[in-house]
N, C-alpha and C positions, 0 to 999 in steps of 0.2 A: 504494500500500500504506500502511496505517496500522494501528496497534494500538488497538483500542477494546474496553474492558471485558474484557480478556484474550483477545480473538479478533482474528485477522488479517483485516482487510478488504482485499480484492484486487479491483482493477478488471480486468475481462476482456471481451474481445469475444464470447467464448462461455462463459457461466457454467455451461453444461451439460457442460463438458469434465471429466468425473469423474476421469480419469487425472491431469490436471494438479492438480486440487483435492486428490486423494489424495497426490500427490507433495509438494505444499506442506505438507499436514498432517503427513506423516511427517518431512519435513525440518526443520520448525520446532517440531513438538510442540504446535501450537495448533489450535483450531477455526478453520475458514476460512469467511469470509462473502464470497461472490462478489457483485460489483455490476457491472452492464452498462455498457459504454462502447463507443465506436466504435474501429475499428482506427486511424483517423486521429488521434484524441486520444491513443491509446497511443503511436503513432509520435512525435508532437510531444513528449509527456512524456519518452519515452526519449531523444530528441535533446537535450532540455534537461538531463536528468540527466547524460548522458554528456559534454556540452560543459562542464558545471560540473566534472565529475570531471577532465577534461583540463586545465582552467584550474588547478585545485588541484594537480594533478601538476606542471604547469609552474612554479607558484610554489614548490613544494617543491624542484624541481630547481634553480631559480635560487638558492634559499637554500643548498642544498648546494654549489653551485658557488662561492658567495661566501665560504664558510667558509675560514679560513686553514688551510694544510696542517699546520703545527706551531706551536703557540703557545709551546712551550718553557717557560721560567720567566716566567710572566706576572706582572708587578708590578701588583697591585691597590691598592697604597698602604696595605695593612693588615699589621701585624706579626702573625705567627702564633707563639704561644709554643711553645717546644720542650718536649715532654713529659719529665718527670723520672721516673726509675725509682727506686722505693724499694728499699732493701736487702732482700734475701730474708728476712732474720731479722725484719723488722718486719711481715710478713704474718701 
């Protein structure tokens, strides 16, 4: 899939599948341009996309697991000024 000049270009093994084309058009609100590919190429591409997605999910999970539970009062070495309230009469 790719977006080209405001239309969604979709690789399909059966570009005459009007039901799928119509579902895509309704779902994304774009004109659909079907292009022919083999089922084998579709399978390989899907496997590549999903394996990449799983790798990203694994990395995100690792990052979440490495996060400290509670940082409490974290000292960043920077003094934060305390806001001062003006008397109500000076507003």
